C-alpha positions in Angstrom: -1.0 -20.7 22.5 0.2 -18.1 25.0 -2.0 -15.0 25.5 0.1 -11.8 25.1 -1.2 -8.4 25.9 0.3 -5.1 24.8 1.1 -2.5 27.5 2.1 1.0 26.6 3.8 3.2 29.1 2.6 6.8 28.7 2.7 8.3 32.2 5.8 10.4 31.9 6.1 14.2 32.0 8.8 14.5 29.4 11.0 17.0 31.2 13.5 17.2 28.4 10.9 18.3 26.0 10.7 21.6 27.9 6.9 21.6 27.6 3.8 21.9 29.7 2.2 19.1 27.6 2.7 15.4 28.5 5.2 13.9 26.2 2.8 11.2 25.0 0.6 14.0 23.6 3.2 15.7 21.4 2.3 15.1 17.8 4.2 13.3 15.1 2.7 13.1 11.6 -0.4 14.8 12.8 -1.3 12.4 15.7 -0.1 12.0 19.3 3.0 9.9 19.9 1.1 7.5 22.0 -1.4 6.8 19.2 1.4 5.6 17.0 2.2 2.9 19.6 -1.5 2.0 19.9 -1.7 1.5 16.1 1.5 -0.6 16.0 0.1 -2.9 18.7 -3.2 -3.2 16.9 -1.6 -3.9 13.5 0.6 -6.6 15.2 -2.6 -8.4 16.1 -2.4 -7.7 19.9 -5.9 -6.3 20.2 -6.8 -3.4 22.5 -3.7 -2.4 24.4 -3.4 -1.3 28.0 -2.1 2.2 28.5 -0.5 3.4 31.7 -1.4 7.1 32.2 0.0 9.4 34.8 0.9 13.0 34.0 -2.1 14.7 32.4 -3.9 11.3 32.5 -7.3 12.8 31.6 -5.9 14.3 28.4 -4.1 11.0 27.4 -7.3 9.0 28.0 -9.3 11.5 26.0 -6.9 11.3 23.0 -7.3 7.5 23.0 -11.0 7.2 23.9 -12.3 3.9 22.6 -8.9 2.6 21.5 -7.3 1.4 24.8 -7.8 0.2 28.3 -6.4 2.5 30.9 -4.5 2.1 34.2 -3.5 5.1 36.3 0.0 5.4 37.9 -0.8 7.5 40.9 2.8 8.4 41.6 5.3 8.6 38.7 7.8 6.2 40.3 9.4 4.8 37.2 8.8 2.0 34.6 8.9 -0.8 37.1 6.1 0.7 39.2 4.1 1.5 36.0 4.2 -2.2 35.0 3.4 -3.2 38.6 0.2 -1.1 38.3 -0.8 -2.9 35.1 -0.3 -6.4 36.5 -3.0 -5.7 39.1 -5.5 -5.0 36.4 -4.7 -7.7 33.9 -7.0 -10.7 33.4 -5.8 -13.9 34.9 -5.4 -15.5 31.4 -2.7 -13.2 30.2 0.6 -15.1 30.1 2.9 -12.4 28.6 3.0 -8.6 28.2 4.6 -6.8 25.4 5.9 -3.5 26.8 6.0 -0.5 24.5 6.6 3.1 25.2 4.5 6.1 24.1 7.7 7.9 23.1 8.8 5.2 20.6 6.4 6.0 17.7 8.2 4.5 14.7 8.4 0.9 15.8 7.2 -1.3 12.9 4.5 -3.8 13.5 6.5 -6.6 11.8 9.1 -6.2 14.6 6.4 -6.7 17.2 5.0 -9.8 15.4 8.5 -11.3 15.2 9.2 -10.4 18.8 6.1 -12.1 20.1 6.6 -15.1 17.9 10.2 -15.6 19.1 9.3 -15.2 22.7 6.4 -17.6 22.7 8.5 -20.2 20.9 11.1 -20.3 23.7 11.0 -20.9 27.5 12.5 -17.6 28.5 11.6 -15.0 31.2 11.8 -12.1 28.7 12.8 -11.3 25.2 14.1 -7.8 24.7 14.6 -5.7 21.6 18.1 -4.3 21.3 20.0 -2.4 18.6 23.5 -1.3 17.9 24.2 2.4 17.7 27.4 4.3 16.6 26.7 6.8 19.5 24.9 5.0 22.3 25.1 7.9 24.7 22.1 8.3 27.0 20.9 4.7 26.4 21.1 1.7 28.7 23.8 -0.7 27.7 23.2 -4.4 27.1 25.7 -6.5 29.1 25.9 -10.1 27.6 26.8 -13.2 29.6 29.1 -16.0 28.5 26.2 -17.9 27.0 25.3 -14.9 24.8 22.1 -14.1 26.8 21.5 -10.8 28.5 22.9 -10.5 32.0 22.0 -6.9 32.8 20.9 -3.6 31.4 23.1 -0.8 32.8 21.7 2.7 32.6 24.1 5.2 31.0 24.5 7.4 34.1 25.4 4.3 36.2 27.8 2.8 33.6 31.5 2.7 34.1 33.9 3.6 31.4 34.2 0.0 30.1 30.4 -0.4 30.0 30.0 2.8 28.1 32.1 1.4 25.3 29.3 -1.1 24.6 27.3 -0.1 21.5 24.4 -2.5 21.9 21.6 -0.7 23.7 18.2 -1.5 25.2 15.3 0.0 23.3 12.9 -0.6 26.2 10.6 -2.8 24.0 10.2 -6.3 25.2 8.0 -9.3 26.0 7.9 -10.4 29.6 6.4 -13.5 31.2 3.8 -12.2 33.6 4.4 -14.9 36.3 8.0 -14.0 36.7 7.3 -10.2 37.0 4.6 -10.7 39.6 7.1 -12.3 41.9 9.8 -9.6 41.7 8.4 -6.2 40.7 7.3 -5.0 44.1 10.9 -5.6 45.5 12.9 -3.9 42.7 15.4 -1.4 44.1 14.7 2.3 44.0 16.8 4.9 42.2 15.8 8.1 43.9 12.1 7.8 43.8 11.9 5.5 40.8 11.9 1.8 40.1 13.4 0.8 36.7 11.9 -2.2 34.8 15.4 -2.9 33.5 16.4 -3.9 37.0 14.2 -7.0 36.5 16.7 -8.4 34.1 19.4 -8.8 36.8 16.9 -10.2 39.3 15.6 -12.8 36.9 19.1 -13.8 35.9 20.0 -14.3 39.6 17.0 -16.7 39.6 18.6 -18.6 36.7 16.1 -17.4 34.3 17.1 -16.7 30.7 16.7 -13.3 29.0 16.7 -13.5 25.2 17.4 -10.7 22.8 16.1 -9.7 19.3 18.7 -7.5 17.7 17.0 -5.0 15.4 19.2 -3.5 12.7 17.1 -0.4 11.8 17.9 1.6 14.9 16.1 4.7 13.7 12.8 2.9 13.9 13.2 2.0 17.6 14.5 5.4 18.7 12.9 7.1 21.7 11.7 10.7 21.6 13.3 12.6 24.5 13.9 16.1 23.1 12.5 18.4 20.4 15.5 17.5 18.2 14.5 13.8 18.5 10.9 14.8 17.5 12.2 16.6 14.4 14.3 13.6 13.4 11.4 11.3 13.8 9.2 13.6 11.8 11.6 13.5 8.9 11.7 9.7 9.0 7.9 9.3 9.2 7.5 11.9 6.4 9.7 9.9 4.1 7.9 6.7 5.0 4.5 8.4 4.2 5.7 9.8 0.9 7.1 6.3 -0.1 3.7 4.8 0.7 2.0 7.3 -1.6 4.5 6.8 -4.4 3.8 3.0 -4.3 0.0 3.8 -4.5 0.5 5.8 -7.8 0.6 9.4 -6.5 2.8 12.0 -8.1 4.6 14.3 -5.7 6.3 17.0 -7.7 8.7 18.2 -5.0 9.0 15.9 -2.0 11.3 18.4 -0.1 8.5 20.9 0.1 5.5 18.6 0.6 4.2 17.8 4.1 1.7 14.9 4.5 0.5 13.5 7.8 0.7 9.8 8.5 -3.0 9.1 8.2 -3.7 11.0 5.0 -5.0 8.9 2.0 -4.5 9.9 -1.6 -5.9 8.3 -4.7 -4.1 7.0 -7.8 -2.9 9.5 -10.4 -3.4 12.5 -8.1 -0.7 15.1 -8.5 0.5 17.1 -5.4 2.4 20.3 -6.2 5.1 22.0 -4.1 4.4 23.8 -0.8 1.4 21.7 0.0 0.3 20.5 3.4 -2.1 17.6 3.9 -3.1 17.3 7.5 -5.1 15.1 9.9 -7.4 12.4 8.5 -7.7 14.0 5.0 -8.8 11.7 2.2 -8.2 12.7 -1.4 -9.6 10.9 -4.5 -8.1 9.9 -7.8 -6.8 12.3 -10.5 -6.9 15.4 -8.3 -4.5 18.3 -8.6 -3.6 19.7 -5.2 -1.4 22.9 -4.9 0.9 24.5 -5.2 0.6 26.2 -1.8 -2.5 24.4 -0.6 -3.3 23.4 2.9 -6.0 20.7 3.4 -6.9 19.6 6.9 -9.4 16.9 8.0 -11.3 17.0 4.7 -12.7 14.7 2.0 -12.1 15.4 -1.6 -13.6 13.2 -4.3 -12.1 12.4 -7.7 -11.0 15.0 -10.1 -10.9 17.9 -7.6 -8.6 20.9 -8.1 -7.4 23.0 -5.2 -4.9 25.7 -5.9 -3.2 28.0 -3.4 -6.1 27.7 -0.9 -7.0 26.5 2.6 -9.6 23.8 3.1 -10.6 22.8 6.7 -13.1 20.2 7.8 -14.9 20.3 4.5 -16.2 18.0 1.8 -15.6 18.6 -1.9 -17.4 16.5 -4.5 -16.0 15.3 -7.9 -14.6 17.7 -10.4 -15.1 20.8 -8.3 -12.4 23.5 -8.4 -11.2 25.8 -5.6 -8.8 28.7 -5.7 -6.5 30.4 -6.0 -6.5 32.1 -2.6 -9.8 30.8 -1.2 -10.7 29.6 2.2 -13.1 26.8 2.9 -13.8 26.7 6.7 -15.5 24.0 8.8 -18.8 22.7 7.6 -18.4 23.5 3.9 -19.8 21.1 1.3 -19.3 21.6 -2.4 -21.3 19.5 -4.8 -19.9 18.3 -8.1 -18.7 20.8 -10.7 -18.8 23.7 -8.3 -16.3 26.5 -9.0 -14.9 28.6 -6.1 -12.6 31.3 -7.5 -10.1 33.7 -6.0 -10.5 35.2 -2.5 -13.8 33.5 -1.7 -14.5 32.4 1.9 -17.1 29.8 2.9 -18.2 28.7 6.3 -20.8 26.1 7.2 -22.2 26.4 3.7 -23.6 23.9 1.1 -23.1 24.8 -2.6 -25.2 22.8 -5.2 -24.2 21.2 -8.5 -22.5 23.5 -11.0 -22.8 26.7 -8.9 -20.1 29.4 -9.1 -18.6 32.0 -6.8 -15.8 33.5 -8.8 -14.4 36.5 -6.9 -14.1 38.2 -3.5 -17.1 36.9 -1.6 -18.1 35.7 1.9 -20.7 32.9 2.1 -21.5 31.9 5.6 -24.3 29.6 7.1 -25.9 29.3 3.7 -27.6 26.7 1.6 -27.0 27.5 -2.1 -28.8 25.5 -4.8 -27.6 24.3 -8.2 -26.4 26.4 -11.1 -26.4 29.6 -9.0 -24.1 32.5 -10.0 -22.6 34.5 -7.1 -21.3 37.8 -8.3 -18.0 39.4 -7.2 -18.1 41.1 -3.8 -21.2 39.3 -2.6 -21.4 39.1 1.2 -23.8 37.0 3.2 -24.4 39.1 6.4 -25.0 36.1 8.7 -24.1 37.6 12.1 -26.1 40.2 14.0 -23.6 40.6 16.8 -25.3 37.9 18.9 -26.3 35.0 16.8 -25.7 33.5 13.3 -28.6 33.3 10.9 -29.2 31.1 7.7 -29.6 32.1 4.1 -31.2 29.9 1.4 -30.7 30.5 -2.3 -32.7 28.5 -4.8 -31.6 26.8 -8.0 -30.5 28.9 -10.9 -30.6 32.2 -8.9 -28.4 35.0 -10.0 -26.7 37.2 -7.4 -25.3 40.4 -8.8 -22.0 41.9 -7.8 -21.5 43.7 -4.5 -24.8 42.4 -3.0 -25.3 42.2 0.7 -27.7 39.4 1.7 -28.7 40.2 5.3 -29.8 36.9 7.0 -32.1 35.3 7.8 -33.0 35.5 4.1 -34.5 33.3 1.4 -34.0 33.9 -2.3 -36.3 31.8 -4.5 -35.3 29.7 -7.6 -34.4 31.6 -10.7 -34.6 34.9 -8.8 -32.2 37.8 -9.7 -30.6 40.2 -7.3 -29.5 43.5 -8.9 -25.8 44.5 -8.4 -25.2 46.7 -5.4 -28.3 45.7 -3.6 -28.6 45.2 0.2 -31.5 42.7 0.8 -33.3 42.4 4.1 -36.5 40.7 2.8 -37.1 37.4 1.1 -37.2 37.3 -2.8 -39.8 35.1 -4.5 -38.8 32.8 -7.3 -38.4 34.4 -10.8 -38.4 37.9 -9.2 -35.9 40.7 -9.6 -34.8 42.3 -6.3 -33.4 45.8 -6.3 -32.5 47.4 -3.0 -30.3 50.5 -3.6 -30.7 54.3 -3.9 -32.1 55.6 -7.2 -29.3 57.1 -9.4 -29.7 60.9 -10.1 -27.5 62.7 -12.6 -27.1 66.6 -12.3 -25.9 68.1 -15.5 -23.3 70.9 -15.2 -22.7 70.2 -11.5 -18.9 70.0 -11.8 -18.6 73.2 -13.8 -20.8 75.1 -11.4 -18.8 73.8 -8.4 -15.5 74.9 -9.9 -16.7 78.5 -10.7 -18.9 79.1 -7.6 -18.1 81.4 -4.6 -16.6 78.6 -2.6 -14.1 77.8 -5.3 -13.2 81.5 -5.6 
């Protein structure tokens, strides 16, 4: 069986994106465009792909660390030169290369499987994926020979009026026999400062080689991303694809038009997602959860039965049957154990909250470890920053923190301790103790009347 390696071209600047960022790094569904191509190659059984990096190569390689092998294109001299650089690095046992593009993120893996199968079953120099478009403007046209094979790929700007009427276009995706490419790539003609891989079609045909085609009906899945408009269209397609996947897995999405879910998000059966909800990054949500309305959850893990309402959760872990919101913010490093309740306008950062604890209203809890069955009163602030460094706070099981308490870290409050409302604590509190740290109240009878009748009032 022939050995076929995947090659992903990701060296381009992407001038038409009007961006300082390499086109391969623009995100679609929460991950870089190039990563979509990597995943497609892996799902098609092609193993670790080769990625050709050029513009912002360090950033491209960092985004794909551990997922690809890399080849640098020192000068961005077109797709022909990019493939030429790869051939020098390929092992000798590679017979074919499947060429993909970083800016073609929606290509389905079943297309790649069929493409490789078809190419390896025939004695042809290349098998290219084509598609038919109502408006083929901007794409290279596929010129067929009398035998039905591909004679040439003519770029749009080089096409005459008759060629521009052709609606079959080249997607750029194709499998090429390595031996044939090695013989011709270095001598491909230059167009300005670039060599086009598509020129190899005509050269191979002149050598009496056959170029086969796989015509793919779903043109929207092989579209290239060249502009911000293209990116938006692809986002809509991928979003619909993601929602359909979740429907099939038993997830209820109340209003698909106002729900935005990234491609790698996982959601468990019987979870309900309410309108104006954003699920980002590699978020994973369990079964029978209720998320939203107006919730944003990024790169977090939620167990079964969790409720998050009108809140923001980032890089956090929420255990089963915990509740968050409305209008709370869980920042990076937050861990909520089961049955925890975080109410309205509570912010947590780098904080662990134990089983059954509650923080109902208007509090800030930062760099803290809070035990189980702790009550955090309204207005509690953990004063964790001294202007230079952050300091930890430890609150034992079943402690009770009264309203409007300031806990000045570093601080330790023992199990079952009480903190009186309005206290500002700077010293540790032993277990079972009551801490009071506030000025003593003094009432002055008749003070108001004397004030109103005194010389100053007169």
